PyMOL Python script that loads the backbone (N, CA, C, O; Angstrom):
from pymol import cmd

cmd.read_pdbstr("""\
ATOM      1  N   MET A   1       0.675   7.697  15.498  1.00  0.00           N
ATOM      2  CA  MET A   1       1.033   7.056  14.253  1.00  0.00           C
ATOM      3  C   MET A   1       1.281   8.132  13.200  1.00  0.00           C
ATOM      4  O   MET A   1       0.528   9.099  13.081  1.00  0.00           O
ATOM      5  N   LYS A   2       2.341   7.937  12.453  1.00  0.00           N
ATOM      6  CA  LYS A   2       2.701   8.883  11.400  1.00  0.00           C
ATOM      7  C   LYS A   2       1.908   8.599  10.120  1.00  0.00           C
ATOM      8  O   LYS A   2       1.447   7.479   9.897  1.00  0.00           O
ATOM      9  N   ALA A   3       1.762   9.603   9.307  1.00  0.00           N
ATOM     10  CA  ALA A   3       1.026   9.465   8.048  1.00  0.00           C
ATOM     11  C   ALA A   3       1.734   8.523   7.069  1.00  0.00           C
ATOM     12  O   ALA A   3       1.132   8.085   6.088  1.00  0.00           O
ATOM     13  N   THR A   4       3.008   8.210   7.329  1.00  0.00           N
ATOM     14  CA  THR A   4       3.758   7.328   6.427  1.00  0.00           C
ATOM     15  C   THR A   4       3.336   5.865   6.557  1.00  0.00           C
ATOM     16  O   THR A   4       3.655   5.059   5.684  1.00  0.00           O
ATOM     17  N   LEU A   5       2.630   5.508   7.622  1.00  0.00           N
ATOM     18  CA  LEU A   5       2.159   4.126   7.777  1.00  0.00           C
ATOM     19  C   LEU A   5       0.946   3.931   6.879  1.00  0.00           C
ATOM     20  O   LEU A   5      -0.145   4.419   7.173  1.00  0.00           O
ATOM     21  N   GLN A   6       1.149   3.222   5.793  1.00  0.00           N
ATOM     22  CA  GLN A   6       0.112   3.029   4.787  1.00  0.00           C
ATOM     23  C   GLN A   6      -0.063   1.545   4.486  1.00  0.00           C
ATOM     24  O   GLN A   6       0.849   0.747   4.707  1.00  0.00           O
ATOM     25  N   GLU A   7      -1.210   1.189   3.994  1.00  0.00           N
ATOM     26  CA  GLU A   7      -1.488  -0.171   3.558  1.00  0.00           C
ATOM     27  C   GLU A   7      -0.511  -0.563   2.446  1.00  0.00           C
ATOM     28  O   GLU A   7      -0.146   0.263   1.610  1.00  0.00           O
ATOM     29  N   GLY A   8      -0.094  -1.828   2.448  1.00  0.00           N
ATOM     30  CA  GLY A   8       0.797  -2.327   1.403  1.00  0.00           C
ATOM     31  C   GLY A   8       2.267  -2.223   1.748  1.00  0.00           C
ATOM     32  O   GLY A   8       3.117  -2.449   0.887  1.00  0.00           O
ATOM     33  N   LEU A   9       2.584  -1.890   2.974  1.00  0.00           N
ATOM     34  CA  LEU A   9       3.972  -1.787   3.420  1.00  0.00           C
ATOM     35  C   LEU A   9       4.706  -3.106   3.171  1.00  0.00           C
ATOM     36  O   LEU A   9       4.157  -4.175   3.441  1.00  0.00           O
ATOM     37  N   SER A  10       5.917  -3.046   2.667  1.00  0.00           N
ATOM     38  CA  SER A  10       6.724  -4.256   2.507  1.00  0.00           C
ATOM     39  C   SER A  10       8.032  -4.072   3.266  1.00  0.00           C
ATOM     40  O   SER A  10       8.497  -2.952   3.475  1.00  0.00           O
ATOM     41  N   TYR A  11       8.610  -5.193   3.670  1.00  0.00           N
ATOM     42  CA  TYR A  11       9.817  -5.164   4.489  1.00  0.00           C
ATOM     43  C   TYR A  11      10.545  -6.490   4.310  1.00  0.00           C
ATOM     44  O   TYR A  11       9.909  -7.540   4.217  1.00  0.00           O
ATOM     45  N   GLU A  12      11.847  -6.448   4.262  1.00  0.00           N
ATOM     46  CA  GLU A  12      12.643  -7.677   4.151  1.00  0.00           C
ATOM     47  C   GLU A  12      13.424  -7.865   5.427  1.00  0.00           C
ATOM     48  O   GLU A  12      14.046  -6.928   5.929  1.00  0.00           O
ATOM     49  N   PHE A  13      13.393  -9.082   5.958  1.00  0.00           N
ATOM     50  CA  PHE A  13      14.051  -9.422   7.214  1.00  0.00           C
ATOM     51  C   PHE A  13      14.826 -10.709   6.998  1.00  0.00           C
ATOM     52  O   PHE A  13      14.268 -11.695   6.518  1.00  0.00           O
ATOM     53  N   LYS A  14      16.088 -10.711   7.342  1.00  0.00           N
ATOM     54  CA  LYS A  14      16.906 -11.919   7.193  1.00  0.00           C
ATOM     55  C   LYS A  14      17.379 -12.370   8.561  1.00  0.00           C
ATOM     56  O   LYS A  14      17.676 -11.551   9.431  1.00  0.00           O
ATOM     57  N   PHE A  15      17.446 -13.691   8.744  1.00  0.00           N
ATOM     58  CA  PHE A  15      17.828 -14.268  10.034  1.00  0.00           C
ATOM     59  C   PHE A  15      18.489 -15.614   9.788  1.00  0.00           C
ATOM     60  O   PHE A  15      17.939 -16.464   9.088  1.00  0.00           O
ATOM     61  N   ARG A  16      19.656 -15.805  10.359  1.00  0.00           N
ATOM     62  CA  ARG A  16      20.334 -17.099  10.263  1.00  0.00           C
ATOM     63  C   ARG A  16      19.923 -17.921  11.483  1.00  0.00           C
ATOM     64  O   ARG A  16      20.072 -17.467  12.618  1.00  0.00           O
ATOM     65  N   VAL A  17      19.414 -19.109  11.256  1.00  0.00           N
ATOM     66  CA  VAL A  17      18.880 -19.946  12.329  1.00  0.00           C
ATOM     67  C   VAL A  17      20.013 -20.524  13.181  1.00  0.00           C
ATOM     68  O   VAL A  17      20.822 -21.307  12.684  1.00  0.00           O
ATOM     69  N   PRO A  18      20.075 -20.141  14.468  1.00  0.00           N
ATOM     70  CA  PRO A  18      21.078 -20.724  15.356  1.00  0.00           C
ATOM     71  C   PRO A  18      20.522 -21.966  16.056  1.00  0.00           C
ATOM     72  O   PRO A  18      19.322 -22.233  15.991  1.00  0.00           O
ATOM     73  N   GLU A  19      21.377 -22.706  16.711  1.00  0.00           N
ATOM     74  CA  GLU A  19      20.961 -23.908  17.442  1.00  0.00           C
ATOM     75  C   GLU A  19      19.891 -23.575  18.485  1.00  0.00           C
ATOM     76  O   GLU A  19      19.030 -24.406  18.772  1.00  0.00           O
ATOM     77  N   THR A  20      19.937 -22.386  19.043  1.00  0.00           N
ATOM     78  CA  THR A  20      18.994 -22.007  20.108  1.00  0.00           C
ATOM     79  C   THR A  20      17.569 -21.801  19.617  1.00  0.00           C
ATOM     80  O   THR A  20      16.667 -21.596  20.430  1.00  0.00           O
ATOM     81  N   LYS A  21      17.343 -21.850  18.310  1.00  0.00           N
ATOM     82  CA  LYS A  21      15.990 -21.667  17.760  1.00  0.00           C
ATOM     83  C   LYS A  21      15.492 -22.931  17.073  1.00  0.00           C
ATOM     84  O   LYS A  21      14.645 -22.863  16.182  1.00  0.00           O
ATOM     85  N   THR A  22      16.010 -24.074  17.479  1.00  0.00           N
ATOM     86  CA  THR A  22      15.579 -25.350  16.912  1.00  0.00           C
ATOM     87  C   THR A  22      14.533 -26.001  17.809  1.00  0.00           C
ATOM     88  O   THR A  22      14.340 -25.590  18.954  1.00  0.00           O
ATOM     89  N   VAL A  23      13.868 -27.010  17.284  1.00  0.00           N
ATOM     90  CA  VAL A  23      12.767 -27.664  18.004  1.00  0.00           C
ATOM     91  C   VAL A  23      13.163 -28.112  19.416  1.00  0.00           C
ATOM     92  O   VAL A  23      12.403 -27.845  20.347  1.00  0.00           O
ATOM     93  N   PRO A  24      14.310 -28.777  19.633  1.00  0.00           N
ATOM     94  CA  PRO A  24      14.633 -29.205  20.998  1.00  0.00           C
ATOM     95  C   PRO A  24      14.758 -28.037  21.993  1.00  0.00           C
ATOM     96  O   PRO A  24      14.638 -28.244  23.201  1.00  0.00           O
ATOM     97  N   GLN A  25      14.992 -26.839  21.505  1.00  0.00           N
ATOM     98  CA  GLN A  25      15.150 -25.683  22.386  1.00  0.00           C
ATOM     99  C   GLN A  25      13.820 -24.996  22.712  1.00  0.00           C
ATOM    100  O   GLN A  25      13.767 -24.151  23.605  1.00  0.00           O
ATOM    101  N   LEU A  26      12.754 -25.348  22.001  1.00  0.00           N
ATOM    102  CA  LEU A  26      11.469 -24.666  22.157  1.00  0.00           C
ATOM    103  C   LEU A  26      10.928 -24.824  23.579  1.00  0.00           C
ATOM    104  O   LEU A  26      10.606 -23.828  24.228  1.00  0.00           O
ATOM    105  N   PHE A  27      10.827 -26.013  24.051  1.00  0.00           N
ATOM    106  CA  PHE A  27      10.447 -26.308  25.427  1.00  0.00           C
ATOM    107  C   PHE A  27      11.402 -27.385  25.933  1.00  0.00           C
ATOM    108  O   PHE A  27      11.102 -28.573  25.810  1.00  0.00           O
ATOM    109  N   PRO A  28      12.535 -27.002  26.493  1.00  0.00           N
ATOM    110  CA  PRO A  28      13.529 -27.998  26.933  1.00  0.00           C
ATOM    111  C   PRO A  28      12.972 -29.024  27.918  1.00  0.00           C
ATOM    112  O   PRO A  28      13.507 -30.127  28.027  1.00  0.00           O
ATOM    113  N   GLU A  29      11.906 -28.674  28.634  1.00  0.00           N
ATOM    114  CA  GLU A  29      11.330 -29.611  29.604  1.00  0.00           C
ATOM    115  C   GLU A  29      10.416 -30.650  28.950  1.00  0.00           C
ATOM    116  O   GLU A  29       9.940 -31.561  29.627  1.00  0.00           O
ATOM    117  N   ALA A  30      10.167 -30.526  27.649  1.00  0.00           N
ATOM    118  CA  ALA A  30       9.304 -31.482  26.937  1.00  0.00           C
ATOM    119  C   ALA A  30      10.159 -32.579  26.312  1.00  0.00           C
ATOM    120  O   ALA A  30      10.877 -32.319  25.346  1.00  0.00           O
ATOM    121  N   PRO A  31      10.098 -33.804  26.846  1.00  0.00           N
ATOM    122  CA  PRO A  31      10.935 -34.882  26.312  1.00  0.00           C
ATOM    123  C   PRO A  31      10.652 -35.189  24.846  1.00  0.00           C
ATOM    124  O   PRO A  31      11.548 -35.625  24.124  1.00  0.00           O
ATOM    125  N   GLU A  32       9.412 -34.967  24.394  1.00  0.00           N
ATOM    126  CA  GLU A  32       9.081 -35.224  22.993  1.00  0.00           C
ATOM    127  C   GLU A  32       9.865 -34.290  22.070  1.00  0.00           C
ATOM    128  O   GLU A  32      10.343 -34.714  21.018  1.00  0.00           O
ATOM    129  N   PHE A  33       9.996 -33.036  22.456  1.00  0.00           N
ATOM    130  CA  PHE A  33      10.772 -32.091  21.651  1.00  0.00           C
ATOM    131  C   PHE A  33      12.249 -32.466  21.631  1.00  0.00           C
ATOM    132  O   PHE A  33      12.926 -32.244  20.626  1.00  0.00           O
ATOM    133  N   GLN A  34      12.753 -33.022  22.707  1.00  0.00           N
ATOM    134  CA  GLN A  34      14.170 -33.373  22.801  1.00  0.00           C
ATOM    135  C   GLN A  34      14.551 -34.455  21.800  1.00  0.00           C
ATOM    136  O   GLN A  34      15.716 -34.562  21.417  1.00  0.00           O
ATOM    137  N   GLN A  35      13.592 -35.248  21.377  1.00  0.00           N
ATOM    138  CA  GLN A  35      13.859 -36.337  20.438  1.00  0.00           C
ATOM    139  C   GLN A  35      13.649 -35.924  18.986  1.00  0.00           C
ATOM    140  O   GLN A  35      13.821 -36.734  18.076  1.00  0.00           O
ATOM    141  N   MET A  36      13.285 -34.686  18.773  1.00  0.00           N
ATOM    142  CA  MET A  36      13.025 -34.212  17.401  1.00  0.00           C
ATOM    143  C   MET A  36      14.293 -33.611  16.796  1.00  0.00           C
ATOM    144  O   MET A  36      15.225 -33.278  17.528  1.00  0.00           O
ATOM    145  N   PRO A  37      14.339 -33.469  15.481  1.00  0.00           N
ATOM    146  CA  PRO A  37      15.547 -32.960  14.817  1.00  0.00           C
ATOM    147  C   PRO A  37      15.805 -31.485  15.121  1.00  0.00           C
ATOM    148  O   PRO A  37      14.894 -30.733  15.468  1.00  0.00           O
ATOM    149  N   GLU A  38      17.049 -31.103  14.983  1.00  0.00           N
ATOM    150  CA  GLU A  38      17.451 -29.710  15.208  1.00  0.00           C
ATOM    151  C   GLU A  38      17.155 -28.890  13.957  1.00  0.00           C
ATOM    152  O   GLU A  38      18.056 -28.540  13.194  1.00  0.00           O
ATOM    153  N   VAL A  39      15.877 -28.595  13.767  1.00  0.00           N
ATOM    154  CA  VAL A  39      15.428 -27.747  12.664  1.00  0.00           C
ATOM    155  C   VAL A  39      14.692 -26.557  13.263  1.00  0.00           C
ATOM    156  O   VAL A  39      14.260 -26.600  14.415  1.00  0.00           O
ATOM    157  N   PHE A  40      14.551 -25.494  12.475  1.00  0.00           N
ATOM    158  CA  PHE A  40      13.888 -24.279  12.922  1.00  0.00           C
ATOM    159  C   PHE A  40      12.475 -24.603  13.409  1.00  0.00           C
ATOM    160  O   PHE A  40      11.675 -25.184  12.677  1.00  0.00           O
ATOM    161  N   ALA A  41      12.183 -24.226  14.635  1.00  0.00           N
ATOM    162  CA  ALA A  41      10.886 -24.518  15.237  1.00  0.00           C
ATOM    163  C   ALA A  41       9.830 -23.525  14.762  1.00  0.00           C
ATOM    164  O   ALA A  41      10.070 -22.318  14.725  1.00  0.00           O
ATOM    165  N   THR A  42       8.665 -24.046  14.403  1.00  0.00           N
ATOM    166  CA  THR A  42       7.572 -23.181  13.970  1.00  0.00           C
ATOM    167  C   THR A  42       7.216 -22.179  15.060  1.00  0.00           C
ATOM    168  O   THR A  42       6.868 -21.037  14.759  1.00  0.00           O
ATOM    169  N   GLY A  43       7.299 -22.588  16.313  1.00  0.00           N
ATOM    170  CA  GLY A  43       7.030 -21.666  17.418  1.00  0.00           C
ATOM    171  C   GLY A  43       7.964 -20.466  17.400  1.00  0.00           C
ATOM    172  O   GLY A  43       7.536 -19.346  17.677  1.00  0.00           O
ATOM    173  N   PHE A  44       9.218 -20.681  17.083  1.00  0.00           N
ATOM    174  CA  PHE A  44      10.161 -19.567  16.964  1.00  0.00           C
ATOM    175  C   PHE A  44       9.892 -18.763  15.697  1.00  0.00           C
ATOM    176  O   PHE A  44      10.142 -17.558  15.663  1.00  0.00           O
ATOM    177  N   MET A  45       9.379 -19.425  14.650  1.00  0.00           N
ATOM    178  CA  MET A  45       9.070 -18.716  13.411  1.00  0.00           C
ATOM    179  C   MET A  45       7.978 -17.667  13.644  1.00  0.00           C
ATOM    180  O   MET A  45       8.031 -16.579  13.071  1.00  0.00           O
ATOM    181  N   VAL A  46       6.996 -17.990  14.477  1.00  0.00           N
ATOM    182  CA  VAL A  46       5.948 -17.025  14.792  1.00  0.00           C
ATOM    183  C   VAL A  46       6.568 -15.788  15.450  1.00  0.00           C
ATOM    184  O   VAL A  46       6.239 -14.659  15.090  1.00  0.00           O
ATOM    185  N   GLY A  47       7.461 -16.005  16.410  1.00  0.00           N
ATOM    186  CA  GLY A  47       8.143 -14.882  17.053  1.00  0.00           C
ATOM    187  C   GLY A  47       8.989 -14.091  16.080  1.00  0.00           C
ATOM    188  O   GLY A  47       9.059 -12.866  16.172  1.00  0.00           O
ATOM    189  N   LEU A  48       9.630 -14.771  15.153  1.00  0.00           N
ATOM    190  CA  LEU A  48      10.448 -14.102  14.140  1.00  0.00           C
ATOM    191  C   LEU A  48       9.578 -13.206  13.256  1.00  0.00           C
ATOM    192  O   LEU A  48       9.977 -12.096  12.905  1.00  0.00           O
ATOM    193  N   CYS A  49       8.401 -13.690  12.904  1.00  0.00           N
ATOM    194  CA  CYS A  49       7.479 -12.871  12.097  1.00  0.00           C
ATOM    195  C   CYS A  49       7.032 -11.638  12.879  1.00  0.00           C
ATOM    196  O   CYS A  49       6.935 -10.549  12.315  1.00  0.00           O
ATOM    197  N   GLU A  50       6.760 -11.801  14.168  1.00  0.00           N
ATOM    198  CA  GLU A  50       6.408 -10.658  15.013  1.00  0.00           C
ATOM    199  C   GLU A  50       7.543  -9.638  15.029  1.00  0.00           C
ATOM    200  O   GLU A  50       7.304  -8.437  14.910  1.00  0.00           O
ATOM    201  N   TRP A  51       8.770 -10.113  15.175  1.00  0.00           N
ATOM    202  CA  TRP A  51       9.945  -9.240  15.216  1.00  0.00           C
ATOM    203  C   TRP A  51      10.066  -8.455  13.906  1.00  0.00           C
ATOM    204  O   TRP A  51      10.301  -7.247  13.919  1.00  0.00           O
ATOM    205  N   ALA A  52       9.905  -9.147  12.786  1.00  0.00           N
ATOM    206  CA  ALA A  52       9.992  -8.479  11.486  1.00  0.00           C
ATOM    207  C   ALA A  52       8.899  -7.421  11.340  1.00  0.00           C
ATOM    208  O   ALA A  52       9.144  -6.337  10.811  1.00  0.00           O
ATOM    209  N   CYS A  53       7.706  -7.737  11.805  1.00  0.00           N
ATOM    210  CA  CYS A  53       6.608  -6.762  11.724  1.00  0.00           C
ATOM    211  C   CYS A  53       6.895  -5.530  12.577  1.00  0.00           C
ATOM    212  O   CYS A  53       6.628  -4.405  12.156  1.00  0.00           O
ATOM    213  N   ILE A  54       7.434  -5.738  13.764  1.00  0.00           N
ATOM    214  CA  ILE A  54       7.786  -4.613  14.631  1.00  0.00           C
ATOM    215  C   ILE A  54       8.798  -3.714  13.935  1.00  0.00           C
ATOM    216  O   ILE A  54       8.645  -2.492  13.917  1.00  0.00           O
ATOM    217  N   GLN A  55       9.833  -4.322  13.362  1.00  0.00           N
ATOM    218  CA  GLN A  55      10.849  -3.519  12.679  1.00  0.00           C
ATOM    219  C   GLN A  55      10.283  -2.808  11.457  1.00  0.00           C
ATOM    220  O   GLN A  55      10.719  -1.706  11.126  1.00  0.00           O
ATOM    221  N   ALA A  56       9.314  -3.428  10.784  1.00  0.00           N
ATOM    222  CA  ALA A  56       8.725  -2.822   9.588  1.00  0.00           C
ATOM    223  C   ALA A  56       7.902  -1.583   9.925  1.00  0.00           C
ATOM    224  O   ALA A  56       7.932  -0.599   9.186  1.00  0.00           O
ATOM    225  N   VAL A  57       7.170  -1.626  11.034  1.00  0.00           N
ATOM    226  CA  VAL A  57       6.279  -0.500  11.346  1.00  0.00           C
ATOM    227  C   VAL A  57       6.884   0.539  12.273  1.00  0.00           C
ATOM    228  O   VAL A  57       6.396   1.668  12.316  1.00  0.00           O
ATOM    229  N   ASN A  58       7.925   0.197  13.015  1.00  0.00           N
ATOM    230  CA  ASN A  58       8.491   1.154  13.974  1.00  0.00           C
ATOM    231  C   ASN A  58       8.867   2.504  13.375  1.00  0.00           C
ATOM    232  O   ASN A  58       8.663   3.516  14.045  1.00  0.00           O
ATOM    233  N   PRO A  59       9.407   2.587  12.150  1.00  0.00           N
ATOM    234  CA  PRO A  59       9.722   3.903  11.596  1.00  0.00           C
ATOM    235  C   PRO A  59       8.480   4.777  11.391  1.00  0.00           C
ATOM    236  O   PRO A  59       8.589   5.988  11.202  1.00  0.00           O
ATOM    237  N   HIS A  60       7.314   4.157  11.429  1.00  0.00           N
ATOM    238  CA  HIS A  60       6.072   4.877  11.183  1.00  0.00           C
ATOM    239  C   HIS A  60       5.291   5.159  12.472  1.00  0.00           C
ATOM    240  O   HIS A  60       4.175   5.676  12.433  1.00  0.00           O
ATOM    241  N   LEU A  61       5.894   4.811  13.607  1.00  0.00           N
ATOM    242  CA  LEU A  61       5.270   5.014  14.915  1.00  0.00           C
ATOM    243  C   LEU A  61       6.136   5.919  15.775  1.00  0.00           C
ATOM    244  O   LEU A  61       7.307   6.146  15.471  1.00  0.00           O
ATOM    245  N   ASP A  62       5.569   6.422  16.821  1.00  0.00           N
ATOM    246  CA  ASP A  62       6.336   7.152  17.839  1.00  0.00           C
ATOM    247  C   ASP A  62       6.766   6.129  18.890  1.00  0.00           C
ATOM    248  O   ASP A  62       6.245   6.094  20.005  1.00  0.00           O
ATOM    249  N   TRP A  63       7.724   5.307  18.502  1.00  0.00           N
ATOM    250  CA  TRP A  63       8.212   4.205  19.352  1.00  0.00           C
ATOM    251  C   TRP A  63       9.040   4.772  20.494  1.00  0.00           C
ATOM    252  O   TRP A  63       9.839   5.670  20.226  1.00  0.00           O
ATOM    253  N   PRO A  64       8.927   4.344  21.710  1.00  0.00           N
ATOM    254  CA  PRO A  64       8.126   3.239  22.214  1.00  0.00           C
ATOM    255  C   PRO A  64       6.748   3.656  22.748  1.00  0.00           C
ATOM    256  O   PRO A  64       6.000   2.812  23.242  1.00  0.00           O
ATOM    257  N   ARG A  65       6.411   4.926  22.656  1.00  0.00           N
ATOM    258  CA  ARG A  65       5.097   5.356  23.144  1.00  0.00           C
ATOM    259  C   ARG A  65       3.975   4.668  22.379  1.00  0.00           C
ATOM    260  O   ARG A  65       2.969   4.278  22.973  1.00  0.00           O
ATOM    261  N   GLU A  66       4.136   4.517  21.077  1.00  0.00           N
ATOM    262  CA  GLU A  66       3.165   3.788  20.251  1.00  0.00           C
ATOM    263  C   GLU A  66       3.755   2.432  19.898  1.00  0.00           C
ATOM    264  O   GLU A  66       4.918   2.336  19.503  1.00  0.00           O
ATOM    265  N   GLN A  67       2.973   1.415  20.036  1.00  0.00           N
ATOM    266  CA  GLN A  67       3.421   0.061  19.711  1.00  0.00           C
ATOM    267  C   GLN A  67       2.292  -0.701  19.045  1.00  0.00           C
ATOM    268  O   GLN A  67       1.136  -0.279  19.076  1.00  0.00           O
ATOM    269  N   THR A  68       2.637  -1.821  18.446  1.00  0.00           N
ATOM    270  CA  THR A  68       1.646  -2.693  17.825  1.00  0.00           C
ATOM    271  C   THR A  68       1.949  -4.133  18.236  1.00  0.00           C
ATOM    272  O   THR A  68       3.101  -4.495  18.473  1.00  0.00           O
ATOM    273  N   VAL A  69       0.914  -4.933  18.314  1.00  0.00           N
ATOM    274  CA  VAL A  69       1.075  -6.349  18.634  1.00  0.00           C
ATOM    275  C   VAL A  69       0.249  -7.172  17.654  1.00  0.00           C
ATOM    276  O   VAL A  69      -0.730  -6.684  17.089  1.00  0.00           O
ATOM    277  N   GLY A  70       0.646  -8.404  17.460  1.00  0.00           N
ATOM    278  CA  GLY A  70      -0.105  -9.292  16.595  1.00  0.00           C
ATOM    279  C   GLY A  70      -1.327  -9.841  17.310  1.00  0.00           C
ATOM    280  O   GLY A  70      -1.308 -10.035  18.525  1.00  0.00           O
ATOM    281  N   THR A  71      -2.383 -10.090  16.559  1.00  0.00           N
ATOM    282  CA  THR A  71      -3.604 -10.654  17.146  1.00  0.00           C
ATOM    283  C   THR A  71      -4.072 -11.913  16.424  1.00  0.00           C
ATOM    284  O   THR A  71      -4.950 -12.621  16.919  1.00  0.00           O
ATOM    285  N   HIS A  72      -3.493 -12.197  15.260  1.00  0.00           N
ATOM    286  CA  HIS A  72      -3.877 -13.380  14.497  1.00  0.00           C
ATOM    287  C   HIS A  72      -2.670 -13.832  13.670  1.00  0.00           C
ATOM    288  O   HIS A  72      -1.955 -13.008  13.099  1.00  0.00           O
ATOM    289  N   VAL A  73      -2.456 -15.128  13.614  1.00  0.00           N
ATOM    290  CA  VAL A  73      -1.338 -15.676  12.846  1.00  0.00           C
ATOM    291  C   VAL A  73      -1.886 -16.718  11.874  1.00  0.00           C
ATOM    292  O   VAL A  73      -2.624 -17.622  12.264  1.00  0.00           O
ATOM    293  N   ASN A  74      -1.515 -16.577  10.612  1.00  0.00           N
ATOM    294  CA  ASN A  74      -1.891 -17.553   9.592  1.00  0.00           C
ATOM    295  C   ASN A  74      -0.647 -17.812   8.753  1.00  0.00           C
ATOM    296  O   ASN A  74      -0.408 -17.131   7.756  1.00  0.00           O
ATOM    297  N   LEU A  75       0.139 -18.797   9.161  1.00  0.00           N
ATOM    298  CA  LEU A  75       1.419 -19.092   8.521  1.00  0.00           C
ATOM    299  C   LEU A  75       1.466 -20.536   8.053  1.00  0.00           C
ATOM    300  O   LEU A  75       0.773 -21.403   8.585  1.00  0.00           O
ATOM    301  N   SER A  76       2.286 -20.773   7.060  1.00  0.00           N
ATOM    302  CA  SER A  76       2.604 -22.132   6.635  1.00  0.00           C
ATOM    303  C   SER A  76       4.110 -22.314   6.727  1.00  0.00           C
ATOM    304  O   SER A  76       4.872 -21.528   6.164  1.00  0.00           O
ATOM    305  N   HIS A  77       4.527 -23.330   7.422  1.00  0.00           N
ATOM    306  CA  HIS A  77       5.942 -23.690   7.521  1.00  0.00           C
ATOM    307  C   HIS A  77       6.103 -24.908   6.616  1.00  0.00           C
ATOM    308  O   HIS A  77       5.853 -26.037   7.038  1.00  0.00           O
ATOM    309  N   LEU A  78       6.519 -24.677   5.376  1.00  0.00           N
ATOM    310  CA  LEU A  78       6.432 -25.691   4.328  1.00  0.00           C
ATOM    311  C   LEU A  78       7.543 -26.731   4.328  1.00  0.00           C
ATOM    312  O   LEU A  78       7.368 -27.825   3.793  1.00  0.00           O
ATOM    313  N   ALA A  79       8.677 -26.402   4.919  1.00  0.00           N
ATOM    314  CA  ALA A  79       9.783 -27.361   4.914  1.00  0.00           C
ATOM    315  C   ALA A  79      10.686 -27.129   6.119  1.00  0.00           C
ATOM    316  O   ALA A  79      10.810 -26.013   6.622  1.00  0.00           O
ATOM    317  N   ALA A  80      11.305 -28.202   6.562  1.00  0.00           N
ATOM    318  CA  ALA A  80      12.240 -28.083   7.669  1.00  0.00           C
ATOM    319  C   ALA A  80      13.453 -27.262   7.245  1.00  0.00           C
ATOM    320  O   ALA A  80      13.966 -27.416   6.137  1.00  0.00           O
ATOM    321  N   THR A  81      13.898 -26.396   8.133  1.00  0.00           N
ATOM    322  CA  THR A  81      15.067 -25.553   7.861  1.00  0.00           C
ATOM    323  C   THR A  81      16.127 -25.865   8.901  1.00  0.00           C
ATOM    324  O   THR A  81      15.928 -25.643  10.095  1.00  0.00           O
ATOM    325  N   ARG A  82      17.256 -26.381   8.435  1.00  0.00           N
ATOM    326  CA  ARG A  82      18.348 -26.685   9.367  1.00  0.00           C
ATOM    327  C   ARG A  82      18.992 -25.399   9.851  1.00  0.00           C
ATOM    328  O   ARG A  82      18.907 -24.359   9.198  1.00  0.00           O
ATOM    329  N   ARG A  83      19.639 -25.485  11.012  1.00  0.00           N
ATOM    330  CA  ARG A  83      20.315 -24.294  11.536  1.00  0.00           C
ATOM    331  C   ARG A  83      21.426 -23.876  10.594  1.00  0.00           C
ATOM    332  O   ARG A  83      21.952 -24.680   9.824  1.00  0.00           O
ATOM    333  N   GLY A  84      21.769 -22.607  10.671  1.00  0.00           N
ATOM    334  CA  GLY A  84      22.815 -22.056   9.802  1.00  0.00           C
ATOM    335  C   GLY A  84      22.256 -21.570   8.500  1.00  0.00           C
ATOM    336  O   GLY A  84      23.002 -21.078   7.654  1.00  0.00           O
TER     337      GLY A  84
END
""", "prot")
cmd.dss("prot")
cmd.show_as("cartoon", "prot")
cmd.util.cbc("prot")
cmd.orient("prot")
């Protein structure tokens, strides 16, 4: 780990929601999900947050020899987000 990795790091990540990241796509074998609206799935949002965190810290690591993984998630998905 490089000395540049410090507490308080901030990072901005933008992502346009495609059809493949909507609730019906989360578990295609689950009939209950198939009947739900095509909005951004919270399950995919967790992965998106992981992706953003990886990109935020990678410049401060000797990637790929050094890596980080999430161990706790505390998120609020406050409103449905349509694709696009």
